[in-house]
N, C-alpha and C positions, 0 to 999 in steps of 0.2 A: 504494499499499500504506499503510495507517494504522500509526501508531506504537502499539506495545503498551506498557503499563505495566511497569516493571522490577520492581515489588513484587508485583502480583497477576496480571499477564499479560493483563488485559482490553484490548481495542481502545479507543484513546482518541479516534480520529476526526481526529487531528492528522497532516497530511502534512508530511514533512520534520523540521526541528529544532524542538523546543518553545521557547517563551520562558521566561523566568525565572519568570513568574507562572503558568504552566500546571500544573495538577494532574490527577491521575486522578480521574474522576468516581465511580469505584467505591470506591477506598480512600483518596483525598485525598493520595497520595504526590506530592511534587514531582518533576516529570518531567525538568527540568534540573538534576540533581544528579550527584555522582560515581557513585553507585550505578546510575544509568541511562546511564552513558557507556561506550562501547566500550573506553576506555583504562583503566577501573577495574581495578586488580589488587591484591588485599589483600596479596600478599607482595612487591610492588615498592617501590621508595623512594617515599615520599609516597603510597603505594597507587595509583600511576599510572604507565602505560608512557610517558607523555610527560615531558619535562624541565620540570616546574613549579618555579617559584621558591619558592613558599610552600605549606606543607601546608594543605589545607582540612580542618579538624578534624571537622566534622559531615558525613559523607559521604551522608546521606540528605535533606539539605535543599538547596533551591536555591542556586546560587552564580553567580559571574561569569566562570568559567573560559573562556578563548578556545579551549581545545582541545577543548571538548565536542563529541562526536558521538554521537548516539543509539545505544544498544545494541539489537541485534536480539534480541528476547525472544518466545517463543511460550508460550501457555498449556500446551501439551504438556510443555514443559521444566520448567515450574514444578510439575507434577503428579507429585510424588515417588513416590506410591503406585503410579500406573500404570506409571511407569518402573521401579520395583522389581519389580513383578509380571512385567512384560515381560522384564526381564533374567534373572529367576528361570526363567521358561518357556523362554527360549533356552538357558540353562545345562542345564536338565533334558532338553531335547531333544537335546543333544549325546550323552547316554548311553542314550537310548531307540532301540531298533531296531525 
């Protein structure tokens, strides 16, 4: 299974962990960044679920974090319009007989 970009959801063709220099060919987002990591958590200390010693200030740029593990992202999850329409339809279906 190929890694998907955390920013645009496109398949990258990379298997496993990306290197620090890997970027998405579609949107040029750095793939080994906090935003692309499964431990990224905006409301946690240092915005990470792992116990990091130093805060990485720029979360969407490549870094040297040893805890990095790619976050599983799908293009469907990034399509907010489709998700909104789907949720609204499911809600409306609850009240239709």
